[in-house]
C-alpha positions in Angstrom: 117.3 73.2 61.1 115.4 76.2 59.7 112.0 77.4 58.6 110.4 76.7 62.0 107.5 79.0 63.0 108.9 82.3 64.0 108.1 86.0 64.6 106.3 85.7 68.0 107.9 86.7 71.2 107.9 83.3 72.9 110.1 80.6 74.3 110.7 77.5 72.2 111.9 74.9 74.6 113.5 71.7 73.3 114.1 68.3 74.7 116.0 65.2 73.5 115.4 61.5 73.6 118.0 59.1 72.4 117.1 59.5 68.8 114.5 62.4 68.6 114.4 66.1 69.2 111.2 67.7 70.5 110.5 71.5 70.0 107.5 73.3 71.5 105.9 76.1 69.5 103.6 78.8 70.7 100.3 79.6 68.9 99.7 83.1 67.5 96.5 84.7 68.4 94.8 88.1 68.6 92.4 88.7 71.4 92.0 84.9 71.9 91.4 84.2 68.2 94.1 82.3 66.2 95.6 84.5 63.4 94.8 83.7 59.8 97.3 81.9 57.7 99.2 80.8 60.7 101.9 78.1 60.3 100.3 74.6 60.9 103.1 73.8 63.3 102.2 76.6 65.6 100.7 75.4 68.9 102.4 72.0 68.6 105.2 70.0 70.0 107.3 69.1 66.9 109.2 65.8 66.7 112.2 65.4 64.4 115.2 63.1 64.0 118.3 64.5 65.7 119.5 65.8 62.3 116.3 67.7 61.8 114.8 65.5 59.2 111.4 63.8 59.3 109.7 66.8 61.0 106.1 66.4 62.1 103.6 67.6 64.7 103.9 65.1 67.6 101.0 66.7 69.5 98.9 69.8 69.0 96.5 72.1 70.8 99.1 74.1 72.9 98.8 77.8 73.4 102.0 78.7 75.1 104.2 75.8 76.0 107.0 77.1 78.2 109.0 74.0 79.2 109.8 70.6 77.8 111.5 67.6 79.5 112.1 64.0 78.5 112.2 61.1 81.0 114.4 58.4 79.5 113.4 55.8 82.0 109.7 56.1 81.3 110.0 57.3 77.7 107.8 60.2 78.4 107.8 63.8 77.2 106.5 66.4 79.7 105.4 69.9 78.7 104.4 72.9 80.8 102.2 75.6 79.4 100.6 78.9 80.3 97.1 79.5 79.1 96.0 82.5 77.1 94.6 85.5 78.9 91.5 84.9 76.9 91.2 81.2 77.9 88.2 79.8 79.8 90.5 78.4 82.4 93.8 80.3 83.0 95.8 77.9 85.1 99.2 76.8 84.2 99.5 73.0 83.6 101.9 70.2 83.3 101.1 67.5 80.8 102.5 64.2 79.6 102.7 64.7 75.8 101.0 61.9 74.0 101.7 61.1 70.3 98.9 62.7 68.3 97.4 64.1 71.4 95.3 67.3 71.3 95.6 69.7 74.3 92.6 72.0 73.7 93.7 75.2 72.0 91.8 76.9 70.7 88.6 74.9 70.2 88.3 73.8 73.9 90.0 76.5 75.8 89.5 79.9 74.1 86.5 81.9 75.2 86.2 83.2 71.6 86.2 79.9 69.8 83.6 77.1 70.0 83.6 73.7 68.4 80.6 71.7 67.2 82.5 68.4 67.6 81.2 67.2 70.9 83.9 64.5 71.2 86.9 66.8 70.5 87.1 68.4 74.0 86.4 65.1 75.8 89.5 63.7 74.3 91.8 66.4 75.8 94.2 64.6 78.2 93.8 65.4 81.9 96.8 67.4 83.1 99.3 65.8 85.4 99.2 69.0 87.6 97.5 72.4 87.6 99.1 75.6 88.9 97.8 79.1 89.7 97.7 81.4 86.7 100.1 83.8 88.4 102.8 81.1 88.8 104.5 81.8 85.5 105.6 78.3 84.5 108.9 78.0 82.7 111.9 75.7 82.2 111.2 72.1 83.1 113.5 69.2 84.1 113.1 65.5 85.0 115.4 64.3 87.8 117.1 61.1 86.8 120.6 60.2 88.2 122.7 57.2 88.9 123.0 56.0 92.5 126.7 56.7 92.7 126.5 60.5 92.4 127.7 62.1 95.6 125.1 64.9 95.6 122.2 62.9 94.3 118.8 63.5 95.9 116.9 60.8 97.8 115.3 58.0 95.9 111.8 59.5 96.0 113.1 62.3 93.8 113.8 60.0 90.9 111.4 60.8 88.1 110.3 64.1 89.8 109.5 66.9 87.4 111.1 70.2 88.5 109.5 73.4 87.1 110.7 77.0 87.3 107.9 79.2 88.6 109.1 82.5 87.2 106.4 84.9 88.6 106.2 83.0 91.9 110.0 83.1 92.4 110.1 79.5 93.1 110.9 76.0 91.9 108.0 73.5 92.0 108.3 69.7 92.1 105.8 67.3 90.8 106.3 63.8 92.0 105.1 61.4 89.3 105.8 58.0 90.9 106.4 56.2 94.2 105.2 57.3 97.6 104.6 60.9 96.5 102.7 60.0 93.4 101.4 63.2 91.6 101.9 65.5 94.6 103.0 69.1 94.0 105.4 70.8 96.3 107.2 74.1 96.4 110.7 72.7 96.4 112.6 76.0 96.7 111.6 79.7 96.9 112.8 83.2 97.5 114.2 83.8 94.0 113.7 87.1 92.3 113.1 85.8 88.8 114.3 82.2 88.2 114.7 81.6 84.5 116.2 78.2 84.1 117.1 75.0 85.9 119.7 72.3 85.1 121.0 69.0 86.5 124.6 69.1 87.5 127.1 66.3 86.9 127.1 65.0 90.5 123.4 65.2 91.2 122.7 68.8 92.4 120.4 71.2 90.7 121.4 74.6 89.4 119.0 77.5 89.1 119.6 80.8 87.2 118.0 84.0 88.5 117.6 86.6 85.8 117.0 89.6 88.1 120.0 89.1 90.4 122.5 87.6 87.9 123.0 84.7 90.2 123.4 80.9 89.7 122.2 78.9 92.7 123.2 75.3 93.6 120.5 73.3 95.3 122.3 70.4 97.1 120.8 67.5 99.0 121.7 67.4 102.7 122.0 63.8 103.9 121.7 63.2 107.6 
C-alpha cells in the first residue's frame, strides 16, 4: 500500500478486523488552521481491504488520532486522539469510530474555525471517555482472550480498552461493558515513558517503556 498522506511527524496507528484494515491519519494544521491543499484523507480513519484495495475514509474529523483498536466480539473500532493545542477543549478522548462519523475537527473543535452549519457540531459523537490534556494518549488495545489461557485477566476485563498514557507514565483502562461499564481506571503506573502495549499469547499484557529500554509483563494474580 502506498500514497497514503505523509510528511507530518505523527503516529499512524493501524487495526485489523477479519477482513478490513483501519489506518488513522493526523490532520495537518498551522496555528489551529488546516493547511491548504491538504490530502482529503488527512484527519480520517481510513478503511481498506486487507490487500489495500477499496480505500476510503471510514470516519473523519480527527486531529491527532494516536491509537486504534478493534474489538472482534462487538465489531467496534476504538480510537484515541489528542486535541490540537489550538482546540477549544484540549482533553484527550476515546471514541467508538462510527462509519461516516464526523468527530469535530476543525469546524467544531478549533478556536480558529467556525461553521455556519448549526447541525454539524450536534452530530459529533459523545466520547466514550475523556482524559486530561497532559495524559498523552497513545497505543490502544482491546482485551479479549479465551477462558483457557493461564494468565488471563478476570472476566470483567473482557472488552476493556487499555490505553498507553505516555506523558502520565501510566496505563489506563476503560471498562466498556459489565459491572464496570464505562469507568476509567489507572491500571498501572510508574513507567518513565510507556510507548506501546500488546496482548501476550497466554493472557498477560506487555508494555514497552521508551526511556528505560524495558519491556514489562503485567500478569494477573489469582487468589
